[in-house]
C-alpha positions in Angstrom: -3.6 -46.2 6.9 -2.9 -43.9 9.5 0.7 -42.8 8.3 -1.0 -42.3 4.8 -3.4 -39.8 5.8 -1.0 -37.1 6.7 0.8 -37.7 3.6 -2.4 -37.2 1.6 -3.0 -34.2 4.1 0.5 -32.6 2.7 -0.2 -33.7 -0.7 -3.7 -31.9 -1.1 -1.7 -28.9 0.4 0.8 -28.8 -2.1 -1.8 -29.2 -5.0 -4.0 -26.6 -3.8 -1.0 -24.1 -3.4 0.3 -24.7 -6.8 -3.3 -24.6 -8.3 -3.3 -21.0 -6.8 -0.4 -20.2 -8.9 -0.7 -17.4 -12.0 -0.3 -19.7 -15.3 3.3 -18.0 -15.8 4.7 -19.8 -12.4 3.0 -23.1 -13.1 4.3 -23.2 -16.6 8.2 -22.2 -14.8 8.0 -24.9 -12.5 6.6 -27.8 -15.0 9.4 -26.7 -17.7 12.0 -26.9 -14.7 10.9 -30.2 -13.1 10.8 -31.7 -17.1 14.2 -30.0 -18.0 15.8 -31.1 -14.5 16.7 -34.8 -15.4 18.5 -33.9 -18.6 20.3 -31.1 -16.7 21.4 -33.2 -13.9 22.6 -36.0 -17.1 24.7 -32.6 -18.3 26.6 -31.8 -15.5 27.4 -35.4 -14.2 29.0 -35.7 -18.1 30.9 -32.5 -17.8 31.9 -33.3 -14.0 33.0 -36.8 -15.0 35.1 -35.2 -17.8 36.8 -32.8 -15.2 37.5 -35.3 -12.8 39.5 -37.3 -15.5 41.8 -34.5 -16.6 42.2 -34.0 -12.7 43.2 -37.4 -11.7 45.6 -37.3 -15.4 47.4 -34.1 -13.9 47.4 -35.3 -10.3 49.6 -38.3 -11.9 51.6 -35.9 -13.8 52.3 -34.1 -10.7 52.8 -36.9 -8.7 55.7 -38.4 -11.2 57.1 -34.8 -11.6 57.2 -34.4 -7.3 58.5 -37.7 -6.6 61.3 -36.9 -9.4 62.5 -34.1 -8.0 62.4 -35.7 -4.6 64.9 -38.6 -6.1 67.2 -35.8 -7.4 67.4 -33.7 -4.4 68.1 -36.8 -2.0 70.8 -37.8 -4.1 72.4 -34.5 -4.2 72.2 -34.2 -0.6 73.3 -37.7 0.1 76.1 -37.4 -2.1 77.6 -34.4 -0.7 76.5 -35.8 3.0 78.6 -38.6 2.3 81.6 -36.7 1.4 81.3 -34.2 3.9 80.9 -36.9 6.7 83.9 -38.9 5.8 85.7 -35.8 5.8 84.7 -35.0 9.2 85.7 -38.7 10.5 88.9 -38.0 8.6 89.9 -35.0 10.3 88.8 -36.7 14.1 91.3 -39.6 13.0 94.0 -37.0 12.4 93.9 -36.5 8.7 96.0 -33.6 7.3 93.7 -30.7 7.2 94.6 -29.3 3.9 94.4 -32.9 1.9 91.1 -33.4 3.2 89.7 -30.1 2.3 90.8 -30.3 -1.0 89.5 -33.5 -1.7 86.1 -32.6 -0.2 86.0 -29.1 -2.4 86.7 -31.4 -5.6 83.8 -34.0 -4.6 81.0 -30.7 -4.0 82.6 -29.0 -6.9 80.5 -31.4 -9.1 77.2 -30.8 -7.4 74.1 -29.8 -9.5 73.9 -26.5 -11.0 77.1 -25.0 -9.0 79.5 -26.2 -6.5 77.9 -26.8 -2.9 78.9 -24.5 -0.6 80.0 -25.9 2.7 82.4 -25.7 5.5 83.9 -27.7 8.5 84.6 -26.2 11.8 86.0 -27.8 15.0 83.6 -28.2 17.9 85.0 -25.4 19.9 83.9 -23.2 16.6 87.4 -23.1 14.3 87.2 -23.0 10.8 89.1 -26.1 9.3 88.3 -24.9 5.6 85.6 -23.9 3.5 83.3 -20.8 3.7 82.5 -18.5 7.1 79.4 -17.9 6.0 78.0 -21.2 5.9 80.3 -21.7 8.9 77.6 -19.4 10.7 74.9 -21.2 10.1 75.7 -24.2 12.0 73.4 -25.8 14.3 74.3 -27.3 17.9 75.4 -31.1 17.6 74.3 -31.7 21.1 70.5 -31.7 19.0 71.4 -35.5 18.1 71.2 -37.4 14.7 73.4 -37.7 12.0 71.7 -35.1 9.5 70.5 -32.2 10.8 68.4 -30.2 8.4 67.7 -26.2 9.1 65.3 -24.0 6.7 65.4 -20.3 6.3 64.2 -17.9 4.2 67.1 -18.0 1.8 67.7 -21.5 1.5 68.7 -24.9 3.3 71.6 -25.6 6.0 72.4 -29.4 6.8 74.3 -29.7 9.9 76.8 -33.3 9.7 78.4 -34.0 13.0 81.0 -36.6 12.9 81.3 -39.8 15.0 83.2 -38.2 18.0 81.3 -34.7 17.0 85.0 -33.1 17.6 84.4 -31.8 13.7 81.2 -30.6 12.2 80.5 -30.0 8.1 77.7 -28.1 6.9 76.4 -27.4 3.8 74.4 -25.2 2.6 71.9 -25.0 -0.5 70.4 -21.6 -1.6 67.1 -21.3 -3.0 67.9 -20.8 -6.0 70.3 -24.0 -6.5 67.3 -26.1 -4.6 64.9 -24.7 -7.5 67.4 -25.8 -9.9 67.5 -29.2 -8.7 63.9 -29.9 -8.0 62.1 -28.2 -11.1 60.8 -30.8 -13.4 61.6 -30.8 -16.6 59.0 -31.7 -19.0 56.4 -29.8 -16.6 54.6 -26.8 -18.0 51.9 -25.8 -16.3 52.1 -23.1 -13.9 53.1 -24.7 -10.3 54.5 -23.9 -7.2 57.4 -25.7 -4.7 58.4 -25.7 -1.5 60.2 -27.7 0.6 58.7 -28.4 4.6 60.0 -29.8 7.5 57.2 -29.8 10.7 56.5 -26.2 10.8 59.3 -24.6 8.9 58.4 -24.2 5.0 61.0 -23.0 2.7 59.3 -21.2 -0.6 61.5 -22.2 -3.8 59.0 -21.5 -6.6 55.9 -19.4 -6.8 54.5 -19.3 -10.6 51.1 -20.5 -9.7 49.2 -18.8 -6.4 45.8 -20.7 -5.8 42.7 -18.4 -5.5 39.9 -18.6 -3.2 37.4 -20.5 -5.8 39.9 -22.2 -7.5 40.5 -25.4 -8.1 44.3 -27.0 -7.5 46.2 -30.0 -7.0 48.9 -30.6 -3.9 51.2 -33.0 -3.7 53.3 -33.9 -0.9 56.4 -36.3 -1.6 59.2 -37.4 1.7 62.8 -36.8 0.5 64.4 -39.9 0.9 67.3 -40.1 3.9 66.1 -36.5 5.0 63.7 -35.6 7.3 62.4 -33.1 4.6 59.0 -33.5 2.6 58.6 -31.5 -0.9 55.3 -30.0 -1.7 54.2 -29.8 -4.8 51.0 -27.5 -5.8 49.5 -27.2 -9.1 46.1 -25.7 -10.7 43.6 -28.2 -11.9 42.6 -28.6 -15.2 40.6 -25.8 -16.0 37.2 -26.3 -18.1 37.2 -26.2 -21.6 34.8 -23.9 -23.5 33.2 -27.3 -24.7 33.1 -28.5 -21.2 31.5 -24.9 -20.6 28.8 -25.3 -22.8 27.9 -28.6 -22.0 27.4 -27.5 -18.2 25.4 -24.6 -19.1 23.2 -26.1 -21.7 20.8 -27.0 -19.4 20.1 -23.5 -18.0 19.9 -22.4 -21.7 17.8 -25.0 -22.3 15.7 -23.9 -19.7 15.6 -20.6 -20.3 14.8 -20.6 -23.8 11.7 -23.4 -23.3 10.5 -20.7 -20.7 10.8 -17.6 -22.9 9.5 -19.6 -26.0 6.7 -21.0 -23.5 6.3 -17.6 -21.9 5.8 -15.7 -25.5 3.4 -18.7 -26.9 1.3 -18.9 -23.9 1.3 -15.1 -23.5 0.1 -14.6 -26.9 -2.3 -17.5 -27.4 -3.9 -17.9 -24.1 -3.3 -15.1 -21.4 -3.5 -11.7 -23.6 -6.9 -12.9 -25.2 -8.0 -14.0 -21.7 -6.7 -10.5 -20.4 -9.2 -9.0 -22.6 -11.9 -11.1 -21.9 -11.5 -10.4 -18.5 -11.8 -6.8 -19.2 -14.7 -7.1 -21.2 -16.4 -9.0 -18.3 -15.3 -6.7 -16.0 -16.5 -3.7 -17.8 -19.6 -5.6 -18.4 -22.7 -4.1 -17.6 -26.2 -5.8 -17.6 -28.1 -4.5 -20.8 -25.0 -4.0 -22.5 -23.5 -5.6 -25.3 -19.7 -7.0 -24.8 -17.1 -5.5 -27.0 -15.4 -8.6 -29.4 -11.8 -9.4 -28.6 -9.5 -7.4 -30.9 -8.0 -9.3 -33.8 -4.5 -11.0 -33.6 -1.8 -12.4 -35.7 -1.8 -15.5 -34.1 -5.5 -15.8 -32.3 -6.5 -18.7 -30.3 -9.4 -19.9 -31.9 -11.1 -21.6 -28.8 -10.6 -18.1 -26.6 -11.8 -16.0 -29.8 -15.1 -18.5 -29.9 -15.4 -18.0 -26.2 -15.4 -14.6 -26.8 -18.0 -14.6 -28.9 -20.0 -16.9 -26.9 -20.1 -14.1 -24.1 -20.8 -11.5 -26.9 -23.7 -13.8 -27.5 -25.1 -14.0 -24.3 -24.8 -10.5 -23.6 -26.9 -9.8 -26.8 -29.6 -12.2 -24.9 -29.4 -10.6 -22.0 -29.7 -7.3 -23.1 -32.8 -8.4 -25.2 -33.9 -10.2 -22.0 -33.3 -6.8 -19.9 -35.1 -4.4 -22.2 -38.3 -6.9 -22.0 -38.4 -7.0 -18.9 -37.7 -3.2 -18.4 -40.8 -2.9 -20.6 -42.6 -5.2 -19.1 -41.9 -3.8 -15.7 -43.1 -0.5 -16.8 -46.4 -1.9 -18.4 -46.5 -3.0 -14.6 -45.9 0.1 -13.1 -49.0 2.0 -15.1 -51.2 -0.8 -14.3 -50.3 -0.4 -10.7 -50.5 3.6 -10.9 -53.9 3.1 -12.6 -55.3 0.7 -10.1 -54.1 3.2 -7.5 -55.6 6.0 -8.9 -58.8 4.1 -9.3 -58.8 3.2 -5.9 -58.5 6.6 -4.6 -61.4 7.5 -7.0 -63.8 5.3 -5.9 -62.8 5.8 -1.9 -63.4 9.4 -2.6 -66.5 8.5 -4.3 -67.4 6.6 -1.2 -66.4 9.5 1.0 -68.9 11.4 -0.9 -71.6 9.6 -0.9 -71.3 8.7 2.8 -71.0 13.1 3.3 -74.3 13.4 1.5 -76.1 10.5 3.7 -74.8 12.3 6.8 -76.2 15.3 5.9 -79.7 13.6 5.4 -79.6 11.9 8.6 -82.4 12.3 10.9 -80.5 12.1 14.1 -77.4 13.6 15.2 -76.2 10.2 16.6 -76.6 8.8 12.9 -74.4 12.0 11.6 -72.0 11.1 14.2 -71.8 7.6 12.8 -71.7 8.8 9.1 -68.9 11.1 10.2 -66.8 8.4 11.8 -67.1 5.8 8.5 -65.9 8.9 6.5 -62.7 9.7 8.3 -61.8 6.0 7.9 -62.7 5.9 4.3 -60.8 9.5 4.2 -57.4 7.6 6.0 -57.7 4.7 3.3 -57.6 7.4 0.4 -54.8 9.3 2.0 -52.8 6.1 2.6 -53.3 5.3 -1.8 -53.3 9.4 -2.5 -49.6 9.0 -1.0 -48.8 5.6 -1.9 -49.5 6.3 -5.5 -47.3 9.6 -5.5 -44.1 7.7 -4.2 -44.8 4.5 -7.0 -41.9 6.4 -8.9 -39.2 5.9 -6.4 -40.7 2.9 -5.0 -39.8 3.8 -2.0 -43.3 3.1 0.5 -45.3 6.0 1.7 -43.6 8.9 3.6 -45.3 8.9 7.0 -44.8 12.7 7.3 -46.7 13.5 4.3 -49.6 11.2 5.6 -49.8 12.3 9.2 -49.8 15.7 8.0 -52.6 15.1 5.4 -54.5 12.8 8.1 -54.4 15.9 11.0 -55.5 18.3 8.0 -58.5 16.3 7.1 -59.5 15.2 10.6 -59.0 18.8 11.5 -61.5 20.1 8.5 -64.4 17.3 9.6 -64.6 17.7 13.1 -67.7 19.1 14.5 -68.8 21.5 16.6 -65.6 22.9 18.8 -63.3 20.4 17.6 -63.1 22.7 14.4 -60.4 24.0 16.1 -58.6 21.3 17.4 -54.6 22.1 17.9 -52.9 18.9 16.4 -48.7 18.9 16.4 -46.8 16.9 14.8 -43.1 15.8 15.2 -42.4 13.2 12.2 -39.3 12.7 10.4 -39.1 12.4 6.5 -39.6 8.0 7.1 -41.1 5.4 4.5 -43.3 2.6 5.6 -44.8 0.1 3.0 -48.6 0.1 2.2 -49.1 -3.0 4.5 -47.6 -0.8 7.4 -49.0 2.6 6.5 -52.8 1.9 6.4 -53.1 0.3 9.8 -51.1 3.2 11.1 -53.8 5.8 9.3 -56.2 4.1 10.8 -54.6 4.2 14.4 -53.9 7.7 13.8 -57.5 8.2 13.2 -59.0 6.1 15.9 -56.9 8.1 18.8 -57.4 11.4 17.3 -61.0 10.7 16.9 -60.9 9.1 20.6 -59.2 12.6 22.1 -61.8 14.7 20.1 -64.7 12.6 21.4 -63.3 12.8 25.2 -62.4 16.3 25.0 -62.8 18.8 21.6 -61.0 21.4 22.6 -57.6 19.3 23.7 -54.1 19.6 22.0 -52.8 16.6 20.3 -49.5 16.0 19.7 -48.6 12.8 16.8 -44.8 11.8 17.0 -42.5 9.3 15.3 -39.4 8.1 17.2 -36.7 5.8 15.6 -35.1 3.4 17.8 -31.8 2.2 18.0 -32.4 -0.2 15.5 -32.3 1.8 12.1 -35.2 0.1 10.5 -37.9 0.7 13.4 -39.7 3.5 14.5 -43.0 4.3 17.5 -45.7 6.0 16.6 -47.1 8.3 19.7 -50.4 9.6 20.2 -50.5 12.1 23.0 -53.2 14.3 24.5 -54.8 15.7 28.1 -57.5 14.2 26.7 -55.8 10.7 26.4 -55.0 10.6 30.3 -56.7 8.2 32.2 -60.4 8.8 33.5 -63.2 7.0 33.4 -64.6 8.6 30.2 -61.5 7.1 28.6 -61.8 4.1 29.8 -65.5 3.9 28.9 -64.6 4.0 25.3 -61.8 1.8 25.4 -64.2 -0.8 26.5 -66.0 -0.5 23.6 -65.2 -0.7 20.0 -62.4 1.7 20.2 -60.0 -0.5 22.5 -61.0 -3.7 19.9 -60.0 -1.7 16.9 -57.2 -0.2 18.1 -55.7 -3.9 19.8 -57.1 -5.1 16.1 -54.4 -2.6 14.1 -51.8 -3.3 16.4 -52.0 -6.9 15.5 -51.8 -5.8 12.1 -48.5 -4.5 13.0 -47.6 -7.5 15.2 -46.5 -5.3 17.7 -47.8 -4.6 21.3 -50.1 -1.3 21.8 -48.9 0.5 24.7 -50.2 2.8 27.1 -48.2 5.4 28.6 -49.2 7.2 32.1 -48.4 10.9 30.6 -51.8 10.4 28.4 -50.0 8.8 25.3 -50.5 5.5 22.9 -47.4 4.0 21.8 -46.9 1.4 19.2 -43.9 0.5 16.6 -43.7 -0.6 13.2 -41.1 -1.0 10.4 -39.7 0.9 8.4 -38.5 1.0 4.9 -35.0 1.0 4.8 -33.1 3.5 3.4 -32.0 3.4 0.0 -28.2 2.7 -0.7 -26.4 5.3 -2.3 -24.8 4.3 -5.9 -21.0 3.8 -5.8 -18.8 6.3 -7.1 -16.7 5.4 -9.7 
């Protein structure tokens, strides 16, 4: 079981890699695997035919080589026997003239042409024959009854007598040797050479094997000599039928791949490409374009395109219905905010009427405090109503600016000259955040006006490291630590501020320089649409 786990992992990896290939590559691989057995059978059959022809050619070469070796051995044997007999006769005191005449008559009957010979004494005196052949003699001290020497122009045999007082020599030029060895019935191009150890004499070079050509080499020993005959011939070339048989798997593979590719591309890949382009260019609410008509269409893919077109029509209808519903909902929401704002303005007007009829300054101040809170809530609804089309939330700069203007306008007595500095960037918050921020700003400005109506007030919003967070800071000399401030914070101001901070889910902080700080979340900036 342990050894099967790696095998399954390898199989899964191969299948996963195969599944990532394109349809064309997978088609080529599958067709290659399917045609591989047929191709191997065809190649093996062709190789077997070629092997049979090579064996037949090798047998023919071996017969021709053996016949040539026997003819050369017979010729050399007759000539060697005649020359060695002449040398032995001269060593026994035979007449030089008669001995040379008999030897010449015997060698004149050699194959094709008379054999060139010479008989010399040990000291080098020419007894009879050719002086040129006598000059080729080898030292008799090398030993052996026959000394063969190969040169660039032929073969020289040195035959010493029994006492080595006389030495007979025979010289066979290349042409004579080629005539003796040339097979009578062998017509294919071939090469013939005689070798002795490292010495080689090339006789016939009708065929020179190339680096990539197949050839057969047969080496046959020449009996009675230290020589060998080398017969080199080109192997039987492949016939056109054999070449066609060997190339048939490749042709079948190419035809199958081309045909399958054209069919798959026409019926599958082309329509799928069109369908993919339609899907890639589809936008919600659009209706997909129908597939282009083809001569041989794939009915299944055409039906898939029609199904996608039907779905796109359904989606477009739903998108249109949702758009109409959203438009109705937006109008209803705008109407609700508009009515809330109007109702709050009515409430604020009623409170102001009651404040004017108040019998005591304390009651008037209480009415004014309530009116400021109602105005703050109305300002939030008005700003939210203004930003409703963009759906980005409430613009905090507009909200705090309008709140400050309303507070400055409703401030009693000396507070009418109240200086409120605003440092707020154009950031947006949700309605649930805007309402407590508006009340916090109103409470802190009113707290400062209550302690010192002539003190300046600075309202600022500072972005934090997190782009979706900011902090509201309200500072004034009137908000510095004092008995009056501690007394007011111990009462309702402190409770209201803490309650509003809890609505923002952030702590309410006091800073030594006379400022109050609370952090809150922002509405994220809208992502700009990607350029096409």
